[in-house]
C-alpha positions in Angstrom: -108.1 82.5 -20.4 -110.5 85.2 -19.8 -113.0 86.5 -22.4 -110.9 90.0 -21.8 -107.6 88.7 -22.2 -108.5 87.2 -25.6 -109.9 90.6 -26.5 -107.3 92.5 -25.4 -104.7 89.9 -27.5 -106.8 90.0 -30.5 -107.1 93.9 -30.5 -103.5 94.2 -30.0 -102.6 92.0 -32.9 -105.3 93.6 -35.2 -103.7 97.0 -34.1 -100.1 96.2 -34.8 -101.3 94.3 -38.3 -103.1 97.1 -40.0 -100.4 99.5 -38.4 -98.1 97.1 -40.7 -100.3 96.8 -43.5 -100.6 100.5 -43.9 -96.6 101.1 -43.8 -96.3 98.1 -46.5 -98.6 99.8 -48.6 -97.2 103.3 -48.6 -93.8 101.8 -49.2 -95.4 99.3 -52.2 -95.8 102.6 -54.1 -92.2 102.4 -54.9 -91.2 98.9 -54.4 -92.8 95.5 -54.3 -94.4 94.8 -50.9 -97.2 92.7 -51.5 -95.6 89.8 -49.4 -95.7 92.1 -46.4 -98.8 93.4 -47.1 -100.4 89.9 -47.5 -98.9 88.4 -44.4 -100.2 91.3 -42.1 -103.5 90.7 -43.5 -103.6 87.6 -42.2 -102.9 88.9 -38.8 -105.4 91.2 -39.2 -108.2 88.5 -39.7 -106.3 86.3 -36.9 -107.0 89.3 -34.5 -110.1 90.3 -35.7 -111.8 86.8 -35.0 -110.4 86.9 -31.6 -111.7 90.6 -30.6 -115.3 90.0 -32.0 -115.6 86.6 -30.4 -114.5 88.4 -27.0 -117.1 91.6 -27.9 -119.7 89.0 -27.9 -119.0 87.2 -25.1 -119.2 90.6 -23.0 -123.1 90.8 -24.4 -125.4 89.7 -21.7 -128.5 90.9 -23.5 -130.4 87.6 -24.5 -132.5 89.7 -27.3 -129.9 90.3 -29.0 -128.0 87.3 -29.1 -128.7 86.2 -32.9 -127.5 89.2 -34.0 -124.2 88.6 -32.5 -124.2 84.9 -33.5 -124.8 85.6 -37.2 -122.0 88.6 -36.4 -119.3 86.2 -35.5 -120.8 83.4 -38.2 -120.0 86.2 -41.0 -116.5 87.1 -39.2 -115.5 83.4 -39.9 -116.7 83.9 -43.6 -114.3 86.9 -43.6 -111.2 85.1 -42.0 -111.5 81.9 -44.3 -111.8 83.7 -47.4 -108.9 86.2 -46.2 -106.7 83.3 -45.3 -107.4 81.7 -48.9 -106.3 84.7 -50.9 -103.5 86.1 -48.8 -102.0 82.4 -47.7 -102.0 81.4 -51.8 -100.3 84.8 -52.4 -97.8 84.2 -49.8 -97.0 80.5 -51.1 -98.4 79.3 -54.5 -97.9 82.8 -56.1 -94.7 83.9 -55.0 -93.0 80.8 -54.9 -94.0 79.2 -58.2 -92.4 81.1 -60.8 -93.8 79.1 -63.7 -96.9 80.7 -63.4 -98.0 82.3 -66.3 -99.9 85.5 -66.5 -103.1 84.3 -67.6 -102.9 82.2 -64.2 -102.1 85.0 -62.2 -104.7 87.1 -63.7 -106.8 84.6 -61.9 -105.4 83.9 -58.9 -103.2 86.7 -58.1 -104.5 89.2 -55.5 -101.7 91.8 -57.2 -104.3 91.5 -60.2 -106.5 94.4 -60.0 -109.5 92.7 -61.0 -108.4 89.2 -60.7 -110.7 86.3 -58.9 -108.7 86.2 -55.8 -108.5 90.1 -55.7 -112.6 90.0 -55.9 -112.8 87.5 -53.0 -111.0 89.8 -50.9 -113.6 92.3 -51.5 -116.0 89.7 -50.7 -114.4 88.8 -47.4 -114.1 92.3 -46.2 -117.8 92.9 -47.2 -118.2 89.9 -44.7 -116.0 91.6 -42.0 -118.4 94.8 -42.4 -121.4 92.8 -41.7 -119.9 91.0 -38.8 -118.6 94.5 -37.2 -122.1 96.1 -37.3 -123.9 92.9 -36.6 -122.0 92.3 -33.2 -121.4 96.2 -32.1 -125.4 96.3 -32.4 -125.5 93.7 -29.2 -122.6 95.9 -27.3 -123.6 97.1 -23.8 -122.5 100.5 -23.5 -122.5 103.0 -20.6 -119.7 105.5 -21.2 -119.3 107.9 -23.9 -116.0 106.2 -25.3 -117.8 102.8 -25.3 -120.6 104.2 -27.5 -117.9 106.1 -29.8 -116.4 102.4 -30.4 -120.1 101.2 -31.1 -120.7 103.9 -33.4 -117.5 103.3 -35.3 -118.2 99.6 -35.6 -121.8 100.1 -36.5 -120.4 102.9 -39.3 -118.1 100.0 -40.5 -120.7 98.1 -41.8 -121.9 100.7 -44.5 -118.4 99.3 -46.2 -120.3 96.1 -47.0 -122.2 97.6 -49.9 -119.1 98.8 -51.7 -117.1 95.5 -51.2 -120.0 93.3 -52.5 -120.7 95.4 -55.3 -118.2 97.1 -56.9 -116.6 93.8 -58.2 -119.9 93.6 -60.2 -119.2 96.5 -62.2 -115.7 97.3 -63.7 -114.4 100.1 -61.6 -111.4 98.2 -60.7 -109.6 96.9 -63.7 -105.3 96.2 -64.4 -105.5 99.8 -65.7 -106.5 101.1 -62.3 -103.9 103.7 -60.6 -102.0 101.8 -57.6 -101.9 105.1 -55.9 -105.9 105.2 -56.0 -106.1 101.6 -54.4 -103.4 102.8 -51.9 -105.3 105.9 -51.1 -108.6 103.8 -50.3 -106.7 101.2 -48.3 -104.9 103.7 -46.3 -108.1 105.6 -45.2 -109.8 102.3 -44.6 -106.6 101.5 -42.1 -106.7 105.2 -40.7 -110.4 104.4 -39.9 -109.7 100.8 -38.6 -106.7 101.5 -36.2 -108.7 103.7 -33.6 -110.9 101.3 -33.4 -108.5 98.2 -32.3 -106.8 100.8 -29.5 -110.5 101.8 -28.3 -111.4 97.9 -28.3 -108.1 97.2 -26.1 -109.4 99.6 -23.9 -113.3 98.1 -23.5 -111.8 94.9 -22.7 -109.2 96.6 -20.3 -111.8 98.5 -18.3 -113.9 95.3 -18.3 -110.9 93.4 -17.1 -110.8 95.6 -14.1 
């Protein structure tokens, strides 16, 4: 399978998963959709890893190989953390009805400020580093591709908020679900165009 094909598949999977996640979060304001949100997020990780590796594979600048490899390493760390958090939520947390509130406050992503909630933010911090580093090595000669590169590099700014916020009592159990949903919807609105532009980027290279 060609590098560009892997990239297009990854971009499509990520885009659909981000859209599914955004919809589930909105519906989640009225009913419990945490399973759908977590399930969608696992596919965001799968697709993201695919199109990041494909993007790196198209970089022919040897002077920028190190940043690309570092980006892939951070992308893998992101995927591992995300699967630990969301797979636990979809299995152990969801199916084990004997877990008490004390345990859930540690391992449940649904509990704001829990250990796994913070692991989730840490994962997205590494995701941000991955987009910044890999995008820095992109070969761009068209306006649309330069815009995509800029979006990916600006996404790296999320590293600081995702990494440092859990260290301060900004997100607690008293935090409004609406506030959290708004933040996540903003991220989805930012990242979904990236997926579309990524697909077009790989499609052009395919031709």
